[in-house]
N, C-alpha and C positions, 0 to 999 in steps of 0.2 A: 504494499500499500504506499503511495507516495504522498509526501507532505503537501498540504495545501499551500497555495501562494501567500495567504494572509498569516498562515503559521510560519512559514519561512522568513517573511518580513519581520514578524514579531520577534523571532529568534535572533534575527540579524540586528534588530534594533537593541535587544537586550545584550547581546555580545559587544556592539559598538560602545554602549553605555559603560560595561564593565570594563572594556579596554581602556577607554577614557579615564575611568576611576583609577585603574592600575598605572597608567602613564602618569597621573597627576600626583598620586601617592609616591611614586618612585622619584619624581622630579623634587618634590618636597623633601624626601628623606635625603637625597643626595645634597639638597641645599643646606640643610640642617647640619649634616655631617661636615660639609666644607666650611660652614660658619664655626663649628665647635672647634675644627682644627686650626683655622687661621683667624678667627675672631677674638674679641676680648674675653677673658675668663674671670668674670667676678667672684667666683667661688674657688679659686686655686687655693690649693693647700689646706682646705677644711675637711678633706676626707683622704685617708691613706689608700691610693689605688695601685700601689706599686706591684701587687700581684696579678692584677688584671691582664697584663700582656701574656702572662703565662696561661691564664684562664682562656684567653683568646686563642692562644695556638692550640690548647686542648679542644676548643670548640671547633676550629677548623679542621683539626685532625679527625675529630668525630664525624663532622660533616663529610669529609673525604670518604672515610669508612662507610657511612651510610649511603653515600652516592654510589660507590662500587656495589655494595650488597643490592641496592635497588635496582641497579641495572642487571645484576646477575638474576634477581627474581623476576624481572619483566621478561629476561631470555627464556626463563623457564616456564613461563607463562602463569606465574603465581601472582596474580594481579592484585588480589586482596592484600597479600604481604607487601608487594611492591608499593602500593598505594599507602599502606601504614609507615613503611620505611621512608618513602620520600617525604611524607608529612614530618616525620621526625628530623629528617635531613634540613627541612625548611625551618623546623623549630630551633635547630641547633644553630643554624645560620642567623635566625632573628635573635637568639640569645646572644650570639656573637656580637650583633649590631647594637644591642642594648648595652653590653659590657663596654663595647668600643666607645660608644657615645658617652658614657659614664667616666671612662678613663680620659677622655679628651676634655671633658667639661671640668674635671678636678685637676689636671695636670698641665703644666707649660708647655705649649708647642709641641711638634713632632720630636720624637728621640732622635738625635743626630747619629749618623752612621760615621764610625771612626775606624773601620776595617780597611784592609788592603784591597779589596775588591770593590772599589767605588763604581767603576763603570757597570759590572754585572748587577750590582745592587740597585743602582738607579734603573737599569732596564727592568728588572723583576718589579721593582716598586711601581714604576710608571705603568707597566703593563697590568700589574696587579690592581692598581687604582682605577684605571680606566675601565678595565674588564668588571671589577666589583660594581661599578655604576651601571654598566650594561646589563649585568647579570640579574639585577633585581627586577625589572619588569619582564625579563625573559622568564626566570623562575615563576613569577607570579602568573604569568599568562599560561606556562606549562602546567602549573598546579591546577588553574582554573579550567583549562580544557580537558585534563585527565579527570578531575572531580565531575565535570559535566559530561563525561564519556564521549568526549568528540574525538574519538580514537585516532582518526586520520590527521586531524590538526594537531592533536597532542604528539604524536610520532614525529611530525615534520619540525615542530618547534623543539621538542626534546632532544632531536639529533644535533641541534645547535647548543642548547640550553646545557646538556650534561657535559661536554668537554670544557666549555668555558667555566661551568660552575666548578668542575674539578680543579681547572687551572687556578681559579681565585682561592679556593681553600687550600691548595697545595702551596701556592705561592704566599699565602698568608702566613703558613708555618716556616717557610724559607725566609721571610722578612723578619719574623721573630727571631730565628736562629742567628740571622746576620747582625741583628741589633743587640741582643740580649745574652747571647752565649759566647 
């Protein structure tokens, strides 16, 4: 049975609305993060957040593991488990973002790199930052389409989202190692 034209139109209007919300929320989150890193810090020093970079690296590591597990599950056609694991990956990324925002709200500026590999560090950092901004709307759209069982559209965007999300989570750990270990 085919979908009627009004039903397709309503579905398209709903998706357009949700995509607009995803893009607006993503842009606002990126703007807030940029402000917190480069803007004034009226609360500097009021909370000891020294442990948060380690927490953030742990959350990035957890996200990486969950993404790989989610991929393995979907390849085995274990859709319910895949869905649960991908929601957990998104939750660990969201927890990372909250922790990252708290850290930068209470800490002075970005931590300076003092190692011998400045060129590779800057490359990894730059690509990590750019792709972290890109991954937010991609992950949200992937999750929305998977949740809404738009399988063909979900697969199409997930093929882009997964490698980028993995890159961001792995390079988050690499940046941590280069800065703090």
